[in-house]
DSSP file (Angstrom, degrees, kcal/mol; ACC not computed):
  #  RESIDUE AA STRUCTURE BP1 BP2  ACC     N-H-->O    O-->H-N    N-H-->O    O-->H-N    TCO  KAPPA ALPHA  PHI   PSI    X-CA   Y-CA   Z-CA
    1    1 A M              0   0    0      0, 0.0     2,-0.3     0, 0.0     0, 0.0   0.000 360.0 360.0 360.0 156.5   66.7  162.2  142.7
    2    2 A Y        -     0   0    0      1,-0.1     3,-0.1     3,-0.0     4,-0.0  -0.807 360.0-163.6-106.2 144.7   66.7  164.3  139.6
    3    3 A N  S    S+     0   0    0     -2,-0.3     2,-0.3     1,-0.1    -1,-0.1   0.648  73.5  31.1 -99.6 -19.1   66.2  168.1  139.5
    4    4 A T  S  > S-     0   0    0      1,-0.1     4,-1.9     0, 0.0     5,-0.1  -0.913  77.9-115.0-136.1 162.5   65.4  168.6  135.9
    5    5 A W  H  > S+     0   0    0     -2,-0.3     4,-2.7     1,-0.2     5,-0.2   0.876 117.7  55.9 -61.3 -37.8   63.7  166.7  133.0
    6    6 A E  H  > S+     0   0    0      1,-0.2     4,-2.4     2,-0.2    -1,-0.2   0.902 106.5  48.8 -63.7 -41.9   67.0  166.6  131.3
    7    7 A E  H  > S+     0   0    0      2,-0.2     4,-2.2     1,-0.2    -1,-0.2   0.901 112.1  49.3 -63.8 -41.4   68.7  164.9  134.2
    8    8 A L  H  X S+     0   0    0     -4,-1.9     4,-1.3     2,-0.2    -2,-0.2   0.938 111.4  48.3 -63.0 -47.6   65.9  162.3  134.5
    9    9 A E  H  X S+     0   0    0     -4,-2.7     4,-0.6     1,-0.2     3,-0.5   0.916 113.1  47.7 -60.8 -43.5   66.1  161.5  130.8
   10   10 A Q  H >< S+     0   0    0     -4,-2.4     3,-0.9     1,-0.2     4,-0.4   0.881 107.9  57.6 -63.1 -38.2   69.9  161.1  130.9
   11   11 A G  H 3< S+     0   0    0     -4,-2.2     3,-0.3     1,-0.2    -1,-0.2   0.764 107.1  46.6 -66.2 -26.4   69.5  159.0  134.0
   12   12 A I  H >< S+     0   0    0     -4,-1.3     3,-1.4    -3,-0.5    -1,-0.2   0.507  83.6  94.2 -95.5  -3.2   67.3  156.4  132.2
   13   13 A Q  T << S+     0   0    0     -3,-0.9    -1,-0.2    -4,-0.6    -2,-0.1   0.874 103.3  22.3 -54.9 -39.7   69.4  156.1  129.1
   14   14 A N  T 3  S+     0   0    0     -4,-0.4    -1,-0.3    -3,-0.3    -2,-0.1   0.024  89.3 151.3-117.3  25.8   71.2  153.1  130.5
   15   15 A C    <   +     0   0    0     -3,-1.4    -3,-0.1     1,-0.1     3,-0.1  -0.312  18.0 173.1 -62.2 138.4   68.7  151.9  133.1
   16   16 A Q        +     0   0    0      1,-0.1    -1,-0.1     4,-0.1    -4,-0.0  -0.056  40.2 118.2-133.4  30.9   68.7  148.2  133.9
   17   17 A K  S    S+     0   0    0      2,-0.0     2,-0.3     4,-0.0    -1,-0.1   0.627  80.6  25.5 -79.1 -13.2   66.2  148.1  136.8
   18   18 A C  S >  S-     0   0    0     -3,-0.1     3,-1.1     0, 0.0     4,-0.2  -0.891  91.6 -98.9-139.9 173.6   63.7  145.9  134.9
   19   19 A K  G >  S+     0   0    0     -2,-0.3     3,-1.6     1,-0.2     4,-0.4   0.583 101.4  88.0 -73.1  -9.3   63.9  143.3  132.1
   20   20 A L  G >> S+     0   0    0      1,-0.3     4,-1.3     2,-0.2     3,-1.1   0.819  77.5  66.8 -58.4 -29.9   62.8  145.8  129.4
   21   21 A Y  G <4 S+     0   0    0     -3,-1.1    -1,-0.3     1,-0.2    -2,-0.1   0.748  86.2  69.7 -65.3 -22.5   66.4  146.9  128.9
   22   22 A T  G <4 S+     0   0    0     -3,-1.6    -1,-0.2     1,-0.2    -2,-0.2   0.796 117.3  16.9 -68.9 -27.0   67.4  143.5  127.5
   23   23 A N  T <4 S+     0   0    0     -3,-1.1    -1,-0.2    -4,-0.4    -2,-0.2   0.429  92.3 123.4-123.7  -2.2   65.4  143.9  124.2
   24   24 A R     <  -     0   0    0     -4,-1.3     3,-0.1     1,-0.1    23,-0.0  -0.274  37.7-169.3 -69.3 149.3   64.6  147.6  123.9
   25   25 A K  S    S+     0   0    0      1,-0.4     2,-0.3    25,-0.0    -1,-0.1   0.733  76.5   8.5 -98.5 -36.1   65.7  149.6  120.9
   26   26 A N  S    S-     0   0    0     24,-0.1    -1,-0.4    28,-0.0     2,-0.3  -0.961  74.6-113.3-140.3 153.8   64.9  153.0  122.4
   27   27 A I        -     0   0    0     -2,-0.3     2,-0.7    -3,-0.1   -14,-0.1  -0.652  25.4-140.8 -79.5 151.5   63.9  154.5  125.7
   28   28 A V        +     0   0    0     -2,-0.3    26,-0.1     1,-0.2    22,-0.1  -0.827  35.2 160.5-115.1  89.8   60.4  155.9  125.7
   29   29 A F        -     0   0    0     -2,-0.7     2,-0.3    24,-0.5    -1,-0.2   0.929  43.7-109.7 -81.2 -47.7   60.8  159.0  127.8
   30   30 A G        -     0   0    0     23,-0.4     2,-0.3    25,-0.0    -1,-0.2  -0.808  21.2-128.6 140.4 177.6   57.8  161.1  126.8
   31   31 A E        +     0   0    0     -2,-0.3     2,-0.2     2,-0.1    23,-0.0  -0.969  49.7  62.2-155.8 163.2   56.8  164.2  125.0
   32   32 A G  S    S-     0   0    0     -2,-0.3     2,-0.6     3,-0.0    -2,-0.0  -0.635  87.2 -13.7 114.9-170.9   54.7  167.3  125.6
   33   33 A N    >   -     0   0    0     -2,-0.2     3,-1.4     1,-0.2    -2,-0.1  -0.564  46.6-161.5 -74.0 114.3   54.6  170.3  127.8
   34   34 A R  T 3  S+     0   0    0     -2,-0.6    -1,-0.2     1,-0.3   -29,-0.0   0.503  90.7  56.9 -77.6  -2.6   57.0  169.8  130.7
   35   35 A E  T 3  S+     0   0    0      3,-0.0    -1,-0.3     2,-0.0    -2,-0.1   0.283  81.0 127.7-104.8   7.1   55.2  172.6  132.6
   36   36 A A    <   -     0   0    0     -3,-1.4     3,-0.0     1,-0.1    -4,-0.0  -0.198  60.7-137.7 -65.6 156.0   51.8  170.9  132.5
   37   37 A N  S    S+     0   0    0      1,-0.1     2,-0.4     2,-0.0    -1,-0.1   0.563  87.7  54.0 -88.1 -11.4   49.7  170.3  135.6
   38   38 A V        -     0   0    0      2,-0.0     2,-0.4     0, 0.0    -2,-0.1  -0.968  63.0-170.0-128.1 140.5   48.7  166.8  134.5
   39   39 A M        -     0   0    0     -2,-0.4     2,-0.5     2,-0.0    -5,-0.0  -0.998  12.4-147.9-130.5 133.1   50.9  163.8  133.4
   40   40 A F        -     0   0    0     -2,-0.4     2,-0.5     0, 0.0    -2,-0.0  -0.878  13.6-166.4 -99.0 128.4   49.7  160.6  131.8
   41   41 A V        -     0   0    0     -2,-0.5     2,-0.1     0, 0.0    -2,-0.0  -0.966   7.7-166.1-118.0 121.8   51.8  157.5  132.7
   42   42 A G        -     0   0    0     -2,-0.5     0, 0.0     1,-0.2     0, 0.0  -0.332  25.5 -93.2 -96.7-179.3   51.3  154.4  130.7
   43   43 A E  S    S-     0   0    0      1,-0.2    -1,-0.2    -2,-0.1     3,-0.1  -0.031  73.3 -45.5 -75.7-170.6   52.4  150.8  131.1
   44   44 A G  S    S-     0   0    0      1,-0.1    -1,-0.2     0, 0.0     2,-0.0  -0.275  78.0 -92.0 -56.8 146.5   55.6  149.4  129.7
   45   45 A P        -     0   0    0      0, 0.0    -1,-0.1     0, 0.0     2,-0.1  -0.308  38.3-140.1 -66.4 143.4   56.1  150.4  126.1
   46   46 A G     >  -     0   0    0     11,-0.1     4,-2.5    -3,-0.1     5,-0.2  -0.214  38.4 -82.2 -88.4-173.4   54.9  148.2  123.3
   47   47 A A  H  > S+     0   0    0      1,-0.2     4,-2.5     2,-0.2     5,-0.2   0.887 128.8  50.0 -61.2 -42.3   56.6  147.4  120.0
   48   48 A D  H  > S+     0   0    0      2,-0.2     4,-2.2     1,-0.2     6,-0.3   0.911 112.2  47.6 -65.3 -41.6   55.5  150.6  118.3
   49   49 A E  H  >>S+     0   0    0      8,-0.3     4,-2.6     1,-0.2     5,-0.7   0.921 112.8  49.1 -63.5 -43.7   56.6  152.8  121.2
   50   50 A D  H  <5S+     0   0    0     -4,-2.5    -2,-0.2     2,-0.2    -1,-0.2   0.908 111.9  48.3 -63.8 -42.6   60.0  151.0  121.3
   51   51 A T  H  <5S+     0   0    0     -4,-2.5    -1,-0.2     1,-0.2    -2,-0.2   0.913 123.5  31.5 -63.5 -43.5   60.6  151.4  117.6
   52   52 A Q  H  <5S-     0   0    0     -4,-2.2    -2,-0.2     2,-0.2    -1,-0.2   0.669  96.7-132.1 -91.6 -18.3   59.7  155.1  117.5
   53   53 A G  T  <5S+     0   0    0     -4,-2.6   -24,-0.5     1,-0.3   -23,-0.4   0.729  70.4 115.1  71.5  21.1   60.9  156.0  121.0
   54   54 A L      < -     0   0    0     -5,-0.7     3,-0.5    -6,-0.3    -1,-0.3  -0.929  65.4-117.3-124.2 146.7   57.6  157.8  121.6
   55   55 A P  S    S+     0   0    0      0, 0.0   -26,-0.0     0, 0.0   -25,-0.0  -0.480  87.1  14.3 -81.0 153.8   54.8  157.1  124.1
   56   56 A F  S    S+     0   0    0      1,-0.2     2,-0.3    -2,-0.1     6,-0.1   0.866  86.2 139.6  56.2  47.0   51.2  156.2  123.1
   57   57 A V        +     0   0    0     -3,-0.5    -8,-0.3     4,-0.1     3,-0.3  -0.774  32.1  51.6-112.4 163.8   51.8  155.3  119.4
   58   58 A G  S >  S-     0   0    0     -2,-0.3     3,-1.5     1,-0.2     0, 0.0  -0.714 106.9 -23.1 110.2-162.8   50.3  152.5  117.4
   59   59 A K  T 3  S+     0   0    0      1,-0.3    -1,-0.2    -2,-0.3    -2,-0.0   0.822 133.0  48.6 -56.8 -38.5   46.8  151.3  116.8
   60   60 A A  T 3  S+     0   0    0     -3,-0.3    -1,-0.3     2,-0.0     2,-0.2   0.522  82.8 115.9 -85.0  -5.1   45.3  152.8  120.0
   61   61 A R    <   -     0   0    0     -3,-1.5     2,-0.4     2,-0.0    -4,-0.1  -0.457  42.5-170.9 -72.7 132.9   46.7  156.3  119.6
   62   62 A T        -     0   0    0     -2,-0.2     2,-0.5    -6,-0.1    -2,-0.0  -0.986  13.2-143.6-119.9 132.4   44.3  159.1  119.1
   63   63 A T        -     0   0    0     -2,-0.4     2,-0.6     2,-0.0    -2,-0.0  -0.853  13.4-172.7-102.7 126.9   45.5  162.6  118.2
   64   64 A Y              0   0    0     -2,-0.5    -2,-0.0     1,-0.1     0, 0.0  -0.955 360.0 360.0-115.2 110.3   43.8  165.6  119.6
   65   65 A E              0   0    0     -2,-0.6    -1,-0.1     0, 0.0    -2,-0.0   0.380 360.0 360.0-125.7 360.0   45.2  168.8  118.1
């Protein structure tokens, strides 16, 4: 188990637990407030997420600022 976000991110850098690792360009770890009370977890990353290394990007992304 991981104790910090940094440990978790480092731990998935070379993850090979599913077939996504065979073609990925980047890991898609996440972004945002690491102290938040709510976390959104998406499905496997699509092409836009893989290219940018960011979650929830591409046609369906809506920005609330």
